[in-house]
N, C-alpha and C positions, 0 to 999 in steps of 0.2 A: 822583389818587384809584388807589392797586394792586388789582390784583384777582387773583386765581390761575387761570392754567391748567393743565388737566391734560390728560397724554394716556401714551398706553401701543404703546410699539413692538412689532415683530413675535416679538421672544423673552417678552413679558411685562414688562418692567423699565416701571416706574412714573416718569413725569417730572411733575413740579411747578416749573411757571414763576412766577414774581408779576413781574407786567408794571404799566408805566406806560402811559396816552394821552398822546400829548405832543401838542398842537397845537390846530388849531379842529377842528370835527365832518367838516366836508368834506375835509382834509387832514391828517387827525393821524397819526401815527406809532406804533409802543409800543416800547418799550423793555424789556429785560428786567433788572431788578434784582437777581435772584437765580435758581438753576435748581440743583434736588435731586433726584438720581436714584436708584434704590432696586428690588432686586429682588421680583420678584412675590408678593405675599401676605405679607409680612413681618409680624411679630405683635412681635418684639422689634427693639432699635437703637431709635437717636435719632427723634425727629420733624421731618417737615419745618422745623418752625418752635419750634424750642426756643428759649427763653427768651434766650440768649445770642447766638442769629443772630437774633432780633426786636430787641431793643439797638442791637446792630451793624447792622443794616439801619435803623434810624430814624436813626443818628450818621451814618451814610454818605450817605443822603438825606433832606435835615433838612427840604426842603420839598414832598415827598411826603407824604400824607395816608395814613396804614397803620389800616382797620380790622379788625383783628386778629379779631373774634368774627367777622365775616363773612366773613373768608377762612380762618378755620379749620372754620367749618361750610359750607364748600361740598364740594356731594354730589359724591364721586367714583364713576363708573359701574362695576361687577362689571364682571371679564374677561368675553369674549362667550364663550357655552355650545359655540358651534360651530367655536372655532378650535383645532385640535388643540395641543396641548403639544409644545412642539419637543423638550425632553429624549428625552422618550419616541419621538419620530418618528426623530431620530438615533441614538437608540441600536438602535430597528429594522434603519436602512438600514445601520449599523454591522454587527449580527450577519447581517445580508443579505449584505455584502459578503466576511466573514471566512467564511460556510460556502460562498460560491460559491467562495474563494481555494483553500479546503482540497479542496473538490470537483475543482477543475484540476488540483491540486497530484497526488490521488489518482490521476486521470484521467491524467495524464501519466507517474507512476510505473508506473500500469500497463499504459502503453504502451511503454516502457524496457525493463522487464522482458519475456524471450521465455517463452515458453509451456513447461510442463515436456515435453511433447510434443516441440517441437524442438528440445529438447537434450540429448534422449535420442542415445546412441552417438557422441555430439561429443568430441572429446577438448579438454583446458582448452587447449592452442595453438589450436586450430580458435574455440573461444568469446571469447579474447582477439581475434583477428584477427575477427570478428564483429562484437565492440564495437567497436573502431576505426574498421571500414567504417563502423558508423552514427552515430559521430561525427564522422566525414568527411563524411558526405551531410548532416548537422544543421548543419554549418559552412560549406556551401554552395562555390561553386566557388570557388578560388584566387584571390586579387586580382593585378593584372597590372599593369605601368607604377608609374610614380611615387607612387601613392596607397597603396599598399603599405610604399615601400622608407622607411627612416629619412633624416630631413632631416640635414644636414652642417650643424655650424654654423661659423663663422669668428668666430676668438677676434679681441680688439680691435687685437692686434698685425698681422693678418692672415694668422697662419697657421691652417692646419686643422684643427680638431678632431674626433678619429677614433674 
């Protein structure tokens, strides 16, 4: 005899499983006959067990007894009240990340732009050299050895490519 099992995942999606018990009581296994997944609290769209689905299941599994009245009246528990909706949580996390990123960019821009009092009396050439010095300090020490050098490749005929 077929029976319905219902579950809800962490995102709120509803899963309807139509199962059949196989074997003896102490040695029984269940087989999934049909599985239907639906977004949470859907009021439109098709039902998990439409007439065409019922007919197809009965044709596919002729040895299984389907009590459709009992299957369709199986109670489905409401979503837990204490579970935070995941979409709202994700939106809040995304907004917090964007705000932190914008703040970090603003701080970086403020740190790069020298104060007006520092620029007074300096010539444009001095400002350019100061900016170049700042870029060099930010880049770090120059690389030494082969790590920074370009690799030369040999061609298939054995000559070097320059």
